[in-house]
C-alpha atoms as a printed R data frame, in Angstrom:
   type eleno elety resid chain resno      x       y       z
1  ATOM     1    CA   MET     A     1 60.739  -2.418 -24.099
2  ATOM     2    CA   ASN     A     2 60.854  -6.178 -24.630
3  ATOM     3    CA   ARG     A     3 58.447  -8.761 -23.217
4  ATOM     4    CA   ALA     A     4 60.657  -9.396 -20.314
5  ATOM     5    CA   GLU     A     5 60.317  -5.853 -19.109
6  ATOM     6    CA   LEU     A     6 56.524  -5.638 -19.488
7  ATOM     7    CA   PRO     A     7 54.741  -5.608 -15.962
8  ATOM     8    CA   LEU     A     8 52.465  -8.627 -15.257
9  ATOM     9    CA   PRO     A     9 48.704  -7.814 -15.126
10 ATOM    10    CA   VAL     A    10 47.171  -7.717 -11.551
11 ATOM    11    CA   PRO     A    11 45.482 -11.239 -11.009
12 ATOM    12    CA   ARG     A    12 41.704 -11.315 -10.971
13 ATOM    13    CA   LEU     A    13 41.609 -13.066  -7.727
14 ATOM    14    CA   LEU     A    14 43.561 -11.682  -4.692
15 ATOM    15    CA   ASN     A    15 44.680 -13.096  -1.278
16 ATOM    16    CA   GLU     A    16 43.995 -11.144   1.773
17 ATOM    17    CA   GLU     A    17 47.313  -9.523   1.934
18 ATOM    18    CA   THR     A    18 47.302  -8.487  -1.863
19 ATOM    19    CA   ALA     A    19 43.579  -7.467  -1.577
20 ATOM    20    CA   ALA     A    20 44.407  -5.015   1.292
21 ATOM    21    CA   GLY     A    21 47.219  -3.690  -0.497
22 ATOM    22    CA   TYR     A    22 45.345  -3.095  -3.756
23 ATOM    23    CA   LEU     A    23 42.780  -1.165  -1.670
24 ATOM    24    CA   GLY     A    24 45.667   0.813  -0.047
25 ATOM    25    CA   ILE     A    25 44.812  -0.273   3.538
26 ATOM    26    CA   GLY     A    26 46.432  -2.578   6.121
27 ATOM    27    CA   LYS     A    27 45.651  -6.182   6.481
28 ATOM    28    CA   THR     A    28 44.215  -5.703   9.958
29 ATOM    29    CA   HIS     A    29 41.888  -2.940   8.705
30 ATOM    30    CA   PHE     A    30 40.885  -4.969   5.609
31 ATOM    31    CA   ARG     A    31 39.963  -7.913   7.945
32 ATOM    32    CA   LYS     A    32 37.797  -5.664  10.226
33 ATOM    33    CA   ARG     A    33 35.944  -4.277   7.272
34 ATOM    34    CA   TRP     A    34 35.403  -7.660   5.605
35 ATOM    35    CA   GLN     A    35 34.221  -9.145   9.066
36 ATOM    36    CA   ALA     A    36 31.731  -6.291   9.400
37 ATOM    37    CA   LYS     A    37 30.508  -7.209   5.695
38 ATOM    38    CA   SER     A    38 31.375  -3.652   4.359
39 ATOM    39    CA   LEU     A    39 33.614  -5.234   1.909
40 ATOM    40    CA   PRO     A    40 32.915  -7.763  -0.914
41 ATOM    41    CA   GLN     A    41 32.856 -11.340   0.469
42 ATOM    42    CA   PRO     A    42 35.674 -13.644  -0.654
43 ATOM    43    CA   HIS     A    43 35.465 -16.893  -2.797
44 ATOM    44    CA   LYS     A    44 36.537 -19.884  -1.202
45 ATOM    45    CA   ASP     A    45 39.142 -22.081  -2.976
46 ATOM    46    CA   GLY     A    46 39.659 -25.108  -0.735
47 ATOM    47    CA   SER     A    47 41.291 -23.435   2.290
48 ATOM    48    CA   ARG     A    48 42.054 -20.115   0.600
49 ATOM    49    CA   LEU     A    49 40.009 -17.068   0.617
50 ATOM    50    CA   LEU     A    50 40.221 -14.903  -2.552
51 ATOM    51    CA   TRP     A    51 38.656 -11.549  -3.421
52 ATOM    52    CA   ASP     A    52 37.471 -10.657  -6.935
53 ATOM    53    CA   ARG     A    53 39.393  -7.573  -7.991
54 ATOM    54    CA   ARG     A    54 36.420  -6.398  -9.965
55 ATOM    55    CA   LEU     A    55 34.170  -6.552  -6.933
56 ATOM    56    CA   LEU     A    56 36.797  -4.598  -4.982
57 ATOM    57    CA   ASP     A    57 37.003  -2.001  -7.916
58 ATOM    58    CA   ARG     A    58 33.154  -1.648  -7.529
59 ATOM    59    CA   TYR     A    59 33.427  -1.220  -3.718
60 ATOM    60    CA   VAL     A    60 35.934   1.696  -4.438
61 ATOM    61    CA   ASP     A    61 33.661   3.212  -7.087
62 ATOM    62    CA   GLU     A    62 30.705   3.052  -4.498
63 ATOM    63    CA   LEU     A    63 32.958   4.836  -1.874
64 ATOM    64    CA   SER     A    64 33.808   7.482  -4.379
65 ATOM    65    CA   GLY     A    65 30.237   8.016  -5.370
66 ATOM    66    CA   ILE     A    66 30.666   6.720  -9.050
67 ATOM    67    CA   GLY     A    67 28.544   3.669  -8.656
68 ATOM    68    CA   PRO     A    68 25.347   2.640  -7.112
69 ATOM    69    CA   SER     A    69 25.458   2.362  -3.295
70 ATOM    70    CA   SER     A    70 24.884  -1.144  -1.441
71 ATOM    71    CA   SER     A    71 24.206  -1.440   2.201
72 ATOM    72    CA   SER     A    72 25.731  -4.877   2.369
73 ATOM    73    CA   TRP     A    73 27.935  -7.106   0.273
74 ATOM    74    CA   ASP     A    74 26.069 -10.173   1.503
75 ATOM    75    CA   ASP     A    75 24.184 -10.424  -1.773
76 ATOM    76    CA   VAL     A    76 27.419 -10.344  -4.067
C-alpha cells in the first residue's frame, strides 16, 4: 500500500455533522443531546462549533461503563 492509499486520520476537532456521524447518531438527535448538556460542549472557533473527538470518546466510554460517570458536561 502506498501513501496515496492510506486513510487519513480522523481530525481532532469535528463539526456537528461529523461528530454526530462519529457517534453513529443523526444530526437532530446529536443536537438534542448537546442542548440538553448530555454531550460534551463544543469549542467555538469564530462562528464554528467544534467538538473534541477525545471528549466524545470519553462520553462513549462513560455510556459503556468503561470510564467514570459525570452528571453534566458543563465542567469540561
